[in-house]
C-alpha positions as CSV (number, residue, x, y, z in Angstrom):
1,M,0.1,0.1,0.0
2,A,2.8,2.3,0.8
3,S,4.4,2.2,-2.7
4,S,0.9,3.0,-4.2
5,R,0.7,6.0,-1.9
6,S,4.0,7.2,-3.0
7,S,3.1,6.6,-6.9
8,F,0.0,8.7,-6.0
9,D,2.3,11.7,-4.3
10,S,4.6,11.3,-7.0
11,L,1.5,12.0,-9.6
12,V,0.3,14.8,-7.7
13,E,3.0,16.3,-7.9
14,W,4.1,15.6,-11.4
15,L,0.8,16.8,-12.4
16,L,1.2,20.0,-10.6
17,L,4.1,20.6,-11.8
18,Q,2.6,20.3,-15.4
19,I,-0.4,23.2,-14.4
20,A,2.7,25.2,-13.4
21,E,4.1,25.0,-17.0
22,D,1.0,26.0,-18.6
23,E,0.5,28.5,-16.4
24,M,3.8,30.2,-17.0
25,K,3.5,29.8,-20.7
26,A,0.2,32.1,-20.5
27,R,1.8,34.7,-18.7
28,T,4.5,34.6,-20.8
29,A,2.1,35.1,-23.5
30,G,0.7,38.0,-21.5
31,G,-1.8,36.6,-19.2
32,Q,-4.6,38.8,-20.5
33,A,-7.3,37.9,-23.0
34,W,-6.2,38.3,-27.0
35,R,-9.5,39.4,-29.2
36,W,-9.8,39.2,-32.6
37,R,-10.2,43.1,-34.3
38,V,-9.9,44.4,-37.9
39,V,-6.4,46.6,-38.2
40,D,-5.1,49.0,-40.9
41,E,-1.6,48.9,-40.6
42,P,0.3,48.3,-43.1
43,A,-2.8,46.8,-44.8
44,Q,-6.7,45.7,-43.2
45,R,-6.7,42.0,-41.9
46,D,-8.3,40.6,-38.8
47,A,-5.5,40.0,-36.1
48,L,-5.1,38.6,-32.8
49,V,-4.5,41.3,-30.6
50,R,-3.2,41.8,-26.8
51,A,-4.9,44.4,-24.3
52,D,-2.1,46.6,-24.9
53,G,-2.2,46.6,-28.7
54,T,0.6,44.1,-29.5
55,I,-0.1,42.2,-32.4
56,C,0.2,38.1,-31.7
57,A,-1.0,36.5,-35.1
58,D,-3.2,37.8,-38.3
59,S,-4.7,36.9,-41.2
60,W,-2.0,36.8,-43.3
61,G,-0.3,34.3,-40.4
62,A,2.4,37.6,-39.0
63,G,2.9,38.2,-35.4
64,E,4.7,36.1,-33.3
65,T,2.5,32.6,-33.6
66,G,2.8,32.7,-37.2
67,F,-1.0,31.2,-36.8
68,R,-3.0,31.6,-39.7
69,G,-6.5,30.7,-41.1
70,A,-10.4,30.3,-39.6
71,E,-9.2,26.9,-37.5
72,A,-6.0,28.8,-36.0
73,K,-7.9,31.9,-35.0
74,M,-10.7,29.5,-33.3
75,F,-7.9,27.5,-31.6
76,I,-5.9,30.6,-30.2
77,E,-9.1,32.2,-29.2
78,R,-10.5,29.8,-27.4
79,F,-6.7,28.7,-25.5
80,N,-5.8,32.3,-24.6
81,P,-3.9,33.1,-21.8
82,E,-6.3,34.5,-19.6
83,R,-8.6,31.4,-20.1
84,I,-5.3,29.0,-20.0
85,L,-4.8,31.1,-16.4
86,A,-8.1,31.0,-15.3
87,D,-8.5,26.9,-16.1
88,C,-5.0,26.5,-14.4
89,E,-6.4,27.8,-11.1
90,A,-9.3,25.4,-11.7
91,K,-7.6,22.8,-12.0
92,R,-5.7,23.2,-8.6
93,R,-8.4,23.8,-6.9
94,M,-9.8,20.5,-8.0
95,L,-6.6,18.4,-7.4
96,A,-6.4,20.1,-3.9
97,R,-10.1,18.5,-3.1
98,L,-9.6,15.2,-4.7
99,Q,-6.4,14.9,-2.5
100,N,-8.4,15.9,0.6
101,L,-11.1,13.0,-0.5
102,A,-8.5,10.4,-0.9
103,R,-6.8,10.9,2.1
104,A,-9.9,11.9,4.9
105,W,-10.0,9.6,7.4
106,W,-14.2,9.7,7.1
107,T,-13.6,8.5,3.1
108,T,-14.7,5.3,2.2
109,S,-12.5,3.4,0.5
110,R,-14.1,3.3,-3.1
111,S,-14.7,7.2,-3.1
112,A,-10.4,6.9,-1.9
113,D,-9.9,5.2,-5.4
114,E,-12.5,7.0,-6.8
115,A,-10.4,10.3,-6.5
116,R,-7.1,8.6,-7.2
117,S,-8.8,7.4,-10.2
118,I,-10.3,10.9,-11.1
119,I,-6.6,12.6,-10.8
120,R,-5.0,9.9,-13.2
121,E,-7.3,11.1,-15.7
122,M,-6.2,14.4,-15.2
123,A,-3.0,13.6,-15.9
124,V,-3.9,11.7,-19.4
125,A,-4.3,15.3,-20.9
126,Y,-0.4,15.7,-19.7
127,A,0.8,12.3,-20.8
128,H,3.0,13.1,-23.9
129,R,5.0,15.2,-21.6
130,P,8.1,14.3,-19.9
131,G,7.9,12.1,-16.8
132,Y,4.5,10.7,-17.5
133,R,4.5,6.7,-15.8
134,D,2.5,3.7,-17.6
135,E,1.9,3.2,-14.3
136,W,-0.2,6.2,-13.8
137,R,-2.8,5.4,-16.9
138,P,-6.2,5.5,-15.7
139,D,-7.0,2.0,-17.4
140,L,-3.6,0.4,-16.1
141,A,-4.5,1.4,-12.4
142,V,-8.3,0.2,-13.0
143,R,-6.8,-3.6,-14.0
144,S,-4.7,-3.8,-11.1
145,L,-7.6,-2.6,-8.5
146,Q,-9.3,-5.2,-10.0
147,A,-7.1,-8.1,-9.7
148,V,-6.5,-6.8,-5.9
149,A,-10.3,-7.2,-5.6
150,Q,-10.6,-10.6,-7.2
């Protein structure tokens, strides 16, 4: 049991580092909402503009990101720094609540297992990043719990 707790603690620590990395990138990108508007210089075009007037990308593919086209426009607008910062804060709060649920003396073992499972699901979004362990995959965790239960 101690090794699964250690693995769980490692998962939580790793997940918090991934959230911090997302937050740092959003702050580096300006930390504020980006909005699409028409700009006139050097020629009229749609541009993704920070609150301070900096052009991040435009319909020509100019700017810091080099994105162009309607799909990129929608993606950037959806994942602007302001939203990412809010998402990071929400993930930290959820993670803290799930950790408390997994460790609380009054929590049933089934509820604690479910809290750990939800944390594993949260980590899947970052599975492509260095440090992710296969043992954290939700499907592997469920199979190991089923094997122990039998």
